[in-house]
Backbone bond lengths (Angstrom), bond angles and torsions (degrees), N, CA, C in turn:
res aa  C-N    CA-C-N  psi(-1)  N-CA   C-N-CA  omega(-1)  CA-C   N-CA-C  phi
1 M - - - 1.439 - - 1.507 111.23 -
2 D 1.284 114.80 156.18 1.463 122.23 -176.85 1.504 109.15 -82.49
3 Q 1.363 115.71 118.98 1.465 118.91 177.51 1.500 111.83 -113.87
4 T 1.286 117.21 41.54 1.463 121.84 179.46 1.519 108.38 -95.78
5 P 1.340 116.05 145.70 1.469 118.44 179.00 1.544 107.89 -65.14
6 I 1.369 114.52 148.37 1.440 119.90 177.15 1.523 110.79 -114.42
7 Q 1.291 116.96 160.92 1.451 122.06 178.05 1.535 107.53 -80.89
8 A 1.294 115.90 90.89 1.456 122.49 -178.23 1.506 107.19 -151.35
9 P 1.339 115.26 171.71 1.477 117.06 174.40 1.560 109.95 -58.98
10 P 1.307 117.07 153.71 1.453 119.13 179.81 1.519 112.68 -66.48
11 C 1.293 116.22 166.70 1.466 124.63 178.39 1.525 108.92 -55.33
12 P 1.327 118.40 127.34 1.486 119.85 -179.02 1.519 113.80 -69.07
13 Q 1.321 118.87 -13.08 1.433 121.56 -178.66 1.575 113.17 -91.29
14 C 1.354 113.31 -46.46 1.453 117.53 -174.54 1.526 115.98 -122.61
15 G 1.324 116.68 -11.54 1.478 121.39 179.27 1.473 117.45 85.42
16 K 1.386 118.77 -0.74 1.425 121.46 176.09 1.526 110.76 -72.17
17 P 1.348 118.32 164.28 1.463 118.63 178.89 1.558 110.65 -64.80
18 A 1.318 115.23 138.42 1.472 121.37 179.15 1.490 110.04 -71.42
19 L 1.319 116.83 150.50 1.433 122.53 173.11 1.517 110.67 -105.06
20 H 1.343 114.05 147.84 1.465 119.19 -179.50 1.514 112.17 -55.81
21 E 1.305 117.31 -40.12 1.484 123.11 -175.86 1.537 111.51 -66.04
22 T 1.321 117.81 -34.53 1.481 121.15 -173.97 1.501 111.68 -118.86
23 R 1.323 119.62 19.27 1.437 123.58 -176.01 1.549 111.65 -51.29
24 P 1.277 121.28 135.65 1.447 131.04 10.31 1.507 113.70 -91.06
25 F 1.339 117.38 12.39 1.469 120.61 -176.61 1.548 110.67 -99.70
26 C 1.320 116.28 168.14 1.455 120.23 179.52 1.487 111.06 -91.03
27 S 1.309 118.04 -16.93 1.485 120.17 -178.08 1.526 110.08 -158.43
28 R 1.320 115.64 168.94 1.452 119.81 176.86 1.518 110.44 -66.09
29 R 1.324 116.72 -33.50 1.457 121.58 179.30 1.516 112.14 -59.95
30 C 1.322 117.59 -45.24 1.494 121.08 178.33 1.503 109.32 -67.14
31 A 1.315 119.17 -37.61 1.461 120.86 176.81 1.515 110.65 -62.68
32 D 1.328 117.96 -42.37 1.461 120.69 -179.70 1.551 111.63 -68.47
33 I 1.293 117.59 -36.58 1.473 121.20 172.70 1.486 112.36 -56.68
34 D 1.357 115.78 -46.91 1.438 122.05 178.92 1.553 110.94 -63.70
35 L 1.305 119.32 -43.87 1.434 123.87 177.97 1.555 109.50 -58.78
36 G 1.309 116.23 -46.18 1.465 120.19 179.19 1.501 112.93 -59.62
37 R 1.346 116.83 -38.02 1.448 119.80 179.77 1.544 110.06 -68.40
38 W 1.367 117.39 -37.51 1.472 118.95 175.11 1.486 111.43 -63.02
39 L 1.364 116.79 -45.54 1.455 119.42 -177.69 1.502 114.05 -65.26
40 K 1.320 117.45 -30.54 1.484 121.86 179.28 1.545 111.78 -82.25
41 G 1.349 117.52 -7.21 1.444 119.44 178.18 1.534 113.05 85.29
42 V 1.317 119.14 16.52 1.425 122.40 178.14 1.516 111.28 -65.23
43 Y 1.351 115.36 -42.15 1.438 120.49 177.28 1.515 108.84 -90.23
44 R 1.332 116.96 134.52 1.462 119.12 177.16 1.501 108.30 -140.60
45 V 1.311 114.92 151.05 1.449 120.24 176.17 1.541 107.67 -92.54
46 P 1.321 118.76 122.33 1.449 119.45 -178.24 1.519 110.86 -63.49
47 S 1.320 115.67 147.88 1.460 121.95 -177.70 1.503 110.34 -139.49
48 E 1.279 116.67 150.70 1.469 123.75 176.88 1.535 110.79 -94.84
49 E 1.374 116.41 -7.87 1.415 119.77 -176.03 1.522 111.86 -71.94
50 T 1.331 116.28 146.64 1.433 122.73 175.29 1.536 108.70 -106.41
51 P 1.322 118.04 146.04 1.451 120.50 -178.95 1.545 110.03 -61.32
52 D 1.319 117.20 142.53 1.465 122.61 178.50 1.517 106.24 -87.84
53 P 1.345 117.01 115.35 1.467 119.53 -178.19 1.542 113.38 -66.13
54 E 1.333 116.71 -17.41 1.471 119.21 -179.43 1.514 112.39 -93.94
55 A 1.298 117.18 -3.46 1.481 122.38 -177.33 1.496 110.51 -89.67
56 G 1.313 117.65 78.88 1.469 122.99 174.39 1.523 113.14 58.06
57 G 1.284 112.18 163.46 1.460 121.03 -179.76 1.481 109.05 170.16
58 D 1.283 119.51 -163.67 1.444 123.31 -178.17 1.555 109.84 -84.07
59 D 1.296 118.71 -5.94 1.466 120.87 -175.63 1.553 113.20 -79.96
60 A 1.336 115.18 -18.23 1.501 119.31 -174.75 1.467 112.81 -77.18
């Protein structure tokens, strides 16, 4: 596989040049770090919605 740097924005985790093979990251390690953060809920999409008090809970 080609492991040459590409002309793209730098790796969002460490800032090194991204590689074509692991774009947008510089390595599999940085990609795995990012995946772990998504799975732990570190990254969230902001929302204007408020929780529905009638939509289930521990009272049912």
